[in-house]
PDB file as gemmi writes it, atoms N, CA and C in Angstrom:
CRYST1    1.000    1.000    1.000  90.00  90.00  90.00 P 1                      
ATOM      1  N   UNK A   1     -81.980  20.082   3.094  1.00  0.00           N  
ATOM      2  CA  UNK A   1     -80.596  20.303   3.443  1.00  0.00           C  
ATOM      3  C   UNK A   1     -79.713  19.432   2.546  1.00  0.00           C  
ATOM      4  N   UNK A   2     -78.695  20.032   2.035  1.00  0.00           N  
ATOM      5  CA  UNK A   2     -77.819  19.324   1.119  1.00  0.00           C  
ATOM      6  C   UNK A   2     -76.522  18.924   1.798  1.00  0.00           C  
ATOM      7  N   UNK A   3     -75.773  18.104   1.084  1.00  0.00           N  
ATOM      8  CA  UNK A   3     -74.473  17.676   1.593  1.00  0.00           C  
ATOM      9  C   UNK A   3     -73.531  18.870   1.712  1.00  0.00           C  
ATOM     10  N   UNK A   4     -73.652  19.823   0.809  1.00  0.00           N  
ATOM     11  CA  UNK A   4     -72.815  21.029   0.849  1.00  0.00           C  
ATOM     12  C   UNK A   4     -73.068  21.822   2.132  1.00  0.00           C  
ATOM     13  N   UNK A   5     -74.335  21.912   2.548  1.00  0.00           N  
ATOM     14  CA  UNK A   5     -74.663  22.612   3.792  1.00  0.00           C  
ATOM     15  C   UNK A   5     -74.049  21.895   4.988  1.00  0.00           C  
ATOM     16  N   UNK A   6     -74.087  20.551   4.956  1.00  0.00           N  
ATOM     17  CA  UNK A   6     -73.449  19.782   6.020  1.00  0.00           C  
ATOM     18  C   UNK A   6     -71.956  20.098   6.098  1.00  0.00           C  
ATOM     19  N   UNK A   7     -71.289  20.109   4.941  1.00  0.00           N  
ATOM     20  CA  UNK A   7     -69.852  20.381   4.912  1.00  0.00           C  
ATOM     21  C   UNK A   7     -69.531  21.767   5.464  1.00  0.00           C  
ATOM     22  N   UNK A   8     -70.330  22.751   5.122  1.00  0.00           N  
ATOM     23  CA  UNK A   8     -70.106  24.114   5.618  1.00  0.00           C  
ATOM     24  C   UNK A   8     -70.242  24.180   7.133  1.00  0.00           C  
ATOM     25  N   UNK A   9     -71.293  23.557   7.668  1.00  0.00           N  
ATOM     26  CA  UNK A   9     -71.503  23.578   9.116  1.00  0.00           C  
ATOM     27  C   UNK A   9     -70.429  22.771   9.837  1.00  0.00           C  
ATOM     28  N   UNK A  10     -70.042  21.640   9.275  1.00  0.00           N  
ATOM     29  CA  UNK A  10     -68.986  20.830   9.881  1.00  0.00           C  
ATOM     30  C   UNK A  10     -67.664  21.583   9.910  1.00  0.00           C  
ATOM     31  N   UNK A  11     -67.361  22.293   8.821  1.00  0.00           N  
ATOM     32  CA  UNK A  11     -66.124  23.071   8.763  1.00  0.00           C  
ATOM     33  C   UNK A  11     -66.108  24.188   9.797  1.00  0.00           C  
ATOM     34  N   UNK A  12     -67.248  24.832  10.033  1.00  0.00           N  
ATOM     35  CA  UNK A  12     -67.332  25.875  11.058  1.00  0.00           C  
ATOM     36  C   UNK A  12     -67.061  25.284  12.443  1.00  0.00           C  
ATOM     37  N   UNK A  13     -67.637  24.119  12.707  1.00  0.00           N  
ATOM     38  CA  UNK A  13     -67.425  23.444  13.992  1.00  0.00           C  
ATOM     39  C   UNK A  13     -65.959  23.072  14.142  1.00  0.00           C  
ATOM     40  N   UNK A  14     -65.397  22.446  13.113  1.00  0.00           N  
ATOM     41  CA  UNK A  14     -63.991  22.015  13.166  1.00  0.00           C  
ATOM     42  C   UNK A  14     -63.045  23.196  13.355  1.00  0.00           C  
ATOM     43  N   UNK A  15     -63.354  24.312  12.716  1.00  0.00           N  
ATOM     44  CA  UNK A  15     -62.519  25.500  12.838  1.00  0.00           C  
ATOM     45  C   UNK A  15     -62.463  25.977  14.289  1.00  0.00           C  
ATOM     46  N   UNK A  16     -63.608  26.012  14.955  1.00  0.00           N  
ATOM     47  CA  UNK A  16     -63.633  26.436  16.357  1.00  0.00           C  
ATOM     48  C   UNK A  16     -62.899  25.444  17.254  1.00  0.00           C  
ATOM     49  N   UNK A  17     -63.083  24.154  17.007  1.00  0.00           N  
ATOM     50  CA  UNK A  17     -62.410  23.126  17.805  1.00  0.00           C  
ATOM     51  C   UNK A  17     -60.889  23.257  17.637  1.00  0.00           C  
ATOM     52  N   UNK A  18     -60.436  23.487  16.424  1.00  0.00           N  
ATOM     53  CA  UNK A  18     -58.997  23.634  16.169  1.00  0.00           C  
ATOM     54  C   UNK A  18     -58.415  24.871  16.839  1.00  0.00           C  
ATOM     55  N   UNK A  19     -59.239  25.886  17.052  1.00  0.00           N  
ATOM     56  CA  UNK A  19     -58.784  27.098  17.721  1.00  0.00           C  
ATOM     57  C   UNK A  19     -58.747  26.940  19.239  1.00  0.00           C  
ATOM     58  N   UNK A  20     -59.213  25.794  19.755  1.00  0.00           N  
ATOM     59  CA  UNK A  20     -59.172  25.546  21.188  1.00  0.00           C  
ATOM     60  C   UNK A  20     -60.501  25.712  21.900  1.00  0.00           C  
ATOM     61  N   UNK A  21     -61.573  25.924  21.150  1.00  0.00           N  
ATOM     62  CA  UNK A  21     -62.898  26.039  21.754  1.00  0.00           C  
ATOM     63  C   UNK A  21     -63.409  24.660  22.154  1.00  0.00           C  
ATOM     64  N   UNK A  22     -64.287  24.634  23.127  1.00  0.00           N  
ATOM     65  CA  UNK A  22     -64.985  23.401  23.482  1.00  0.00           C  
ATOM     66  C   UNK A  22     -66.477  23.702  23.571  1.00  0.00           C  
ATOM     67  N   UNK A  23     -67.297  22.671  23.471  1.00  0.00           N  
ATOM     68  CA  UNK A  23     -68.745  22.841  23.505  1.00  0.00           C  
ATOM     69  C   UNK A  23     -69.159  23.078  24.948  1.00  0.00           C  
ATOM     70  N   UNK A  24     -69.795  24.216  25.184  1.00  0.00           N  
ATOM     71  CA  UNK A  24     -70.215  24.579  26.532  1.00  0.00           C  
ATOM     72  C   UNK A  24     -71.700  24.307  26.742  1.00  0.00           C  
ATOM     73  N   UNK A  25     -72.525  24.594  25.734  1.00  0.00           N  
ATOM     74  CA  UNK A  25     -73.963  24.489  25.912  1.00  0.00           C  
ATOM     75  C   UNK A  25     -74.626  24.209  24.563  1.00  0.00           C  
ATOM     76  N   UNK A  26     -75.736  23.474  24.601  1.00  0.00           N  
ATOM     77  CA  UNK A  26     -76.507  23.187  23.394  1.00  0.00           C  
ATOM     78  C   UNK A  26     -77.978  23.461  23.695  1.00  0.00           C  
ATOM     79  N   UNK A  27     -78.613  24.264  22.834  1.00  0.00           N  
ATOM     80  CA  UNK A  27     -80.049  24.518  22.934  1.00  0.00           C  
ATOM     81  C   UNK A  27     -80.671  24.090  21.607  1.00  0.00           C  
ATOM     82  N   UNK A  28     -81.613  23.165  21.692  1.00  0.00           N  
ATOM     83  CA  UNK A  28     -82.253  22.683  20.470  1.00  0.00           C  
ATOM     84  C   UNK A  28     -83.691  23.163  20.405  1.00  0.00           C  
ATOM     85  N   UNK A  29     -84.146  23.433  19.189  1.00  0.00           N  
ATOM     86  CA  UNK A  29     -85.547  23.749  18.948  1.00  0.00           C  
ATOM     87  C   UNK A  29     -85.914  23.241  17.556  1.00  0.00           C  
ATOM     88  N   UNK A  30     -87.060  23.622  17.070  1.00  0.00           N  
ATOM     89  CA  UNK A  30     -87.521  23.104  15.781  1.00  0.00           C  
ATOM     90  C   UNK A  30     -86.708  23.611  14.598  1.00  0.00           C  
ATOM     91  N   UNK A  31     -85.954  24.673  14.780  1.00  0.00           N  
ATOM     92  CA  UNK A  31     -85.166  25.205  13.673  1.00  0.00           C  
ATOM     93  C   UNK A  31     -83.711  24.755  13.709  1.00  0.00           C  
ATOM     94  N   UNK A  32     -83.371  23.846  14.608  1.00  0.00           N  
ATOM     95  CA  UNK A  32     -82.005  23.336  14.669  1.00  0.00           C  
ATOM     96  C   UNK A  32     -81.449  23.391  16.073  1.00  0.00           C  
ATOM     97  N   UNK A  33     -80.137  23.499  16.154  1.00  0.00           N  
ATOM     98  CA  UNK A  33     -79.457  23.533  17.449  1.00  0.00           C  
ATOM     99  C   UNK A  33     -78.563  24.766  17.500  1.00  0.00           C  
ATOM    100  N   UNK A  34     -78.569  25.416  18.642  1.00  0.00           N  
ATOM    101  CA  UNK A  34     -77.666  26.525  18.897  1.00  0.00           C  
ATOM    102  C   UNK A  34     -76.577  25.991  19.810  1.00  0.00           C  
ATOM    103  N   UNK A  35     -75.372  25.875  19.265  1.00  0.00           N  
ATOM    104  CA  UNK A  35     -74.246  25.289  19.990  1.00  0.00           C  
ATOM    105  C   UNK A  35     -73.336  26.422  20.428  1.00  0.00           C  
ATOM    106  N   UNK A  36     -73.144  26.526  21.746  1.00  0.00           N  
ATOM    107  CA  UNK A  36     -72.287  27.564  22.299  1.00  0.00           C  
ATOM    108  C   UNK A  36     -70.916  26.970  22.589  1.00  0.00           C  
ATOM    109  N   UNK A  37     -69.911  27.597  22.033  1.00  0.00           N  
ATOM    110  CA  UNK A  37     -68.516  27.185  22.221  1.00  0.00           C  
ATOM    111  C   UNK A  37     -67.830  28.204  23.119  1.00  0.00           C  
ATOM    112  N   UNK A  38     -66.905  27.724  23.936  1.00  0.00           N  
ATOM    113  CA  UNK A  38     -66.153  28.622  24.803  1.00  0.00           C  
ATOM    114  C   UNK A  38     -64.670  28.340  24.667  1.00  0.00           C  
ATOM    115  N   UNK A  39     -63.896  29.407  24.657  1.00  0.00           N  
ATOM    116  CA  UNK A  39     -62.443  29.310  24.593  1.00  0.00           C  
ATOM    117  C   UNK A  39     -61.901  29.721  25.941  1.00  0.00           C  
ATOM    118  N   UNK A  40     -61.248  28.784  26.597  1.00  0.00           N  
ATOM    119  CA  UNK A  40     -60.660  29.089  27.894  1.00  0.00           C  
ATOM    120  C   UNK A  40     -59.331  29.790  27.670  1.00  0.00           C  
ATOM    121  N   UNK A  41     -59.226  30.994  28.196  1.00  0.00           N  
ATOM    122  CA  UNK A  41     -58.002  31.761  28.100  1.00  0.00           C  
ATOM    123  C   UNK A  41     -57.224  31.613  29.407  1.00  0.00           C  
ATOM    124  N   UNK A  42     -55.925  31.695  29.347  1.00  0.00           N  
ATOM    125  CA  UNK A  42     -55.126  31.622  30.576  1.00  0.00           C  
ATOM    126  C   UNK A  42     -55.532  32.728  31.550  1.00  0.00           C  
ATOM    127  N   UNK A  43     -55.516  32.420  32.842  1.00  0.00           N  
ATOM    128  CA  UNK A  43     -55.917  33.388  33.858  1.00  0.00           C  
ATOM    129  C   UNK A  43     -55.064  34.650  33.826  1.00  0.00           C  
ATOM    130  N   UNK A  44     -53.835  34.533  33.400  1.00  0.00           N  
ATOM    131  CA  UNK A  44     -52.930  35.677  33.400  1.00  0.00           C  
ATOM    132  C   UNK A  44     -53.234  36.682  32.287  1.00  0.00           C  
ATOM    133  N   UNK A  45     -54.092  36.300  31.349  1.00  0.00           N  
ATOM    134  CA  UNK A  45     -54.370  37.201  30.225  1.00  0.00           C  
ATOM    135  C   UNK A  45     -55.215  38.393  30.641  1.00  0.00           C  
ATOM    136  N   UNK A  46     -55.993  38.255  31.707  1.00  0.00           N  
ATOM    137  CA  UNK A  46     -56.836  39.354  32.168  1.00  0.00           C  
ATOM    138  C   UNK A  46     -58.084  39.554  31.329  1.00  0.00           C  
ATOM    139  N   UNK A  47     -58.296  38.707  30.336  1.00  0.00           N  
ATOM    140  CA  UNK A  47     -59.473  38.814  29.483  1.00  0.00           C  
ATOM    141  C   UNK A  47     -60.499  37.779  29.909  1.00  0.00           C  
ATOM    142  N   UNK A  48     -61.745  38.045  29.537  1.00  0.00           N  
ATOM    143  CA  UNK A  48     -62.799  37.071  29.797  1.00  0.00           C  
ATOM    144  C   UNK A  48     -62.703  35.946  28.771  1.00  0.00           C  
ATOM    145  N   UNK A  49     -63.300  34.817  29.110  1.00  0.00           N  
ATOM    146  CA  UNK A  49     -63.347  33.698  28.172  1.00  0.00           C  
ATOM    147  C   UNK A  49     -64.160  34.100  26.939  1.00  0.00           C  
ATOM    148  N   UNK A  50     -63.696  33.712  25.775  1.00  0.00           N  
ATOM    149  CA  UNK A  50     -64.376  34.029  24.517  1.00  0.00           C  
ATOM    150  C   UNK A  50     -65.435  32.976  24.235  1.00  0.00           C  
ATOM    151  N   UNK A  51     -66.585  33.406  23.727  1.00  0.00           N  
ATOM    152  CA  UNK A  51     -67.645  32.468  23.359  1.00  0.00           C  
ATOM    153  C   UNK A  51     -68.088  32.740  21.929  1.00  0.00           C  
ATOM    154  N   UNK A  52     -68.514  31.680  21.276  1.00  0.00           N  
ATOM    155  CA  UNK A  52     -69.063  31.730  19.916  1.00  0.00           C  
ATOM    156  C   UNK A  52     -70.293  30.835  19.907  1.00  0.00           C  
ATOM    157  N   UNK A  53     -71.327  31.231  19.179  1.00  0.00           N  
ATOM    158  CA  UNK A  53     -72.525  30.410  19.045  1.00  0.00           C  
ATOM    159  C   UNK A  53     -72.772  30.142  17.568  1.00  0.00           C  
ATOM    160  N   UNK A  54     -72.973  28.869  17.252  1.00  0.00           N  
ATOM    161  CA  UNK A  54     -73.304  28.472  15.882  1.00  0.00           C  
ATOM    162  C   UNK A  54     -74.737  27.951  15.845  1.00  0.00           C  
ATOM    163  N   UNK A  55     -75.465  28.308  14.790  1.00  0.00           N  
ATOM    164  CA  UNK A  55     -76.802  27.760  14.565  1.00  0.00           C  
ATOM    165  C   UNK A  55     -76.649  26.606  13.574  1.00  0.00           C  
ATOM    166  N   UNK A  56     -76.799  25.385  14.071  1.00  0.00           N  
ATOM    167  CA  UNK A  56     -76.616  24.190  13.250  1.00  0.00           C  
ATOM    168  C   UNK A  56     -77.998  23.693  12.829  1.00  0.00           C  
ATOM    169  N   UNK A  57     -78.246  23.707  11.527  1.00  0.00           N  
ATOM    170  CA  UNK A  57     -79.557  23.332  10.997  1.00  0.00           C  
ATOM    171  C   UNK A  57     -79.572  21.926  10.409  1.00  0.00           C  
ATOM    172  N   UNK A  58     -78.462  21.498   9.861  1.00  0.00           N  
ATOM    173  CA  UNK A  58     -78.387  20.227   9.154  1.00  0.00           C  
ATOM    174  C   UNK A  58     -78.370  19.063  10.146  1.00  0.00           C  
ATOM    175  N   UNK A  59     -79.188  18.041   9.893  1.00  0.00           N  
ATOM    176  CA  UNK A  59     -79.284  16.904  10.800  1.00  0.00           C  
ATOM    177  C   UNK A  59     -77.960  16.154  10.931  1.00  0.00           C  
ATOM    178  N   UNK A  60     -77.236  15.997   9.834  1.00  0.00           N  
ATOM    179  CA  UNK A  60     -75.954  15.296   9.901  1.00  0.00           C  
ATOM    180  C   UNK A  60     -74.922  16.107  10.685  1.00  0.00           C  
ATOM    181  N   UNK A  61     -74.963  17.422  10.564  1.00  0.00           N  
ATOM    182  CA  UNK A  61     -74.052  18.267  11.337  1.00  0.00           C  
ATOM    183  C   UNK A  61     -74.402  18.203  12.818  1.00  0.00           C  
ATOM    184  N   UNK A  62     -75.690  18.043  13.128  1.00  0.00           N  
ATOM    185  CA  UNK A  62     -76.101  17.897  14.526  1.00  0.00           C  
ATOM    186  C   UNK A  62     -75.581  16.577  15.096  1.00  0.00           C  
ATOM    187  N   UNK A  63     -75.617  15.532  14.300  1.00  0.00           N  
ATOM    188  CA  UNK A  63     -75.042  14.252  14.726  1.00  0.00           C  
ATOM    189  C   UNK A  63     -73.538  14.394  14.933  1.00  0.00           C  
ATOM    190  N   UNK A  64     -72.903  15.146  14.062  1.00  0.00           N  
ATOM    191  CA  UNK A  64     -71.454  15.332  14.130  1.00  0.00           C  
ATOM    192  C   UNK A  64     -71.049  16.021  15.428  1.00  0.00           C  
ATOM    193  N   UNK A  65     -71.706  17.155  15.763  1.00  0.00           N  
ATOM    194  CA  UNK A  65     -71.304  17.830  16.992  1.00  0.00           C  
ATOM    195  C   UNK A  65     -71.686  17.011  18.216  1.00  0.00           C  
ATOM    196  N   UNK A  66     -72.723  16.184  18.108  1.00  0.00           N  
ATOM    197  CA  UNK A  66     -73.081  15.308  19.224  1.00  0.00           C  
ATOM    198  C   UNK A  66     -71.964  14.304  19.496  1.00  0.00           C  
ATOM    199  N   UNK A  67     -71.365  13.766  18.442  1.00  0.00           N  
ATOM    200  CA  UNK A  67     -70.263  12.820  18.632  1.00  0.00           C  
ATOM    201  C   UNK A  67     -69.046  13.524  19.233  1.00  0.00           C  
ATOM    202  N   UNK A  68     -68.815  14.786  18.836  1.00  0.00           N  
ATOM    203  CA  UNK A  68     -67.719  15.561  19.431  1.00  0.00           C  
ATOM    204  C   UNK A  68     -67.987  15.837  20.905  1.00  0.00           C  
ATOM    205  N   UNK A  69     -69.241  16.113  21.236  1.00  0.00           N  
ATOM    206  CA  UNK A  69     -69.604  16.374  22.627  1.00  0.00           C  
ATOM    207  C   UNK A  69     -69.404  15.133  23.487  1.00  0.00           C  
ATOM    208  N   UNK A  70     -69.765  13.973  22.973  1.00  0.00           N  
ATOM    209  CA  UNK A  70     -69.560  12.725  23.715  1.00  0.00           C  
ATOM    210  C   UNK A  70     -68.076  12.488  23.933  1.00  0.00           C  
ATOM    211  N   UNK A  71     -67.269  12.705  22.913  1.00  0.00           N  
ATOM    212  CA  UNK A  71     -65.814  12.547  23.038  1.00  0.00           C  
ATOM    213  C   UNK A  71     -65.255  13.532  24.070  1.00  0.00           C  
ATOM    214  N   UNK A  72     -65.741  14.758  24.027  1.00  0.00           N  
ATOM    215  CA  UNK A  72     -65.304  15.787  24.972  1.00  0.00           C  
ATOM    216  C   UNK A  72     -65.644  15.389  26.409  1.00  0.00           C  
ATOM    217  N   UNK A  73     -66.821  14.836  26.611  1.00  0.00           N  
ATOM    218  CA  UNK A  73     -67.236  14.425  27.955  1.00  0.00           C  
ATOM    219  C   UNK A  73     -66.401  13.267  28.463  1.00  0.00           C  
ATOM    220  N   UNK A  74     -66.041  12.349  27.570  1.00  0.00           N  
ATOM    221  CA  UNK A  74     -65.187  11.214  27.974  1.00  0.00           C  
ATOM    222  C   UNK A  74     -63.800  11.683  28.366  1.00  0.00           C  
ATOM    223  N   UNK A  75     -63.272  12.676  27.670  1.00  0.00           N  
ATOM    224  CA  UNK A  75     -61.946  13.199  27.973  1.00  0.00           C  
ATOM    225  C   UNK A  75     -61.934  13.945  29.295  1.00  0.00           C  
ATOM    226  N   UNK A  76     -63.066  14.509  29.689  1.00  0.00           N  
ATOM    227  CA  UNK A  76     -63.140  15.268  30.933  1.00  0.00           C  
ATOM    228  C   UNK A  76     -63.168  14.365  32.169  1.00  0.00           C  
ATOM    229  N   UNK A  77     -63.474  13.095  31.969  1.00  0.00           N  
ATOM    230  CA  UNK A  77     -63.569  12.172  33.117  1.00  0.00           C  
ATOM    231  C   UNK A  77     -62.214  11.754  33.615  1.00  0.00           C  
TER     232      UNK A  77                                                      
END                                                                             
């Protein structure tokens, strides 16, 4: 895994976070982590919550989303 791959995966994560998504679920296996993001829509919209799943393979990108998840959990308290 190269630094360029890390940057690409980090940018995908940051893009979803900037759009208002939050990390809902993480499933890890030998091929990386599957991070499920959810976008909470206002109840008045009548639409279901939107979800996106990213397959994060790079170890540094996995550390990055882990730090975001810890920050997210602290904000929820």
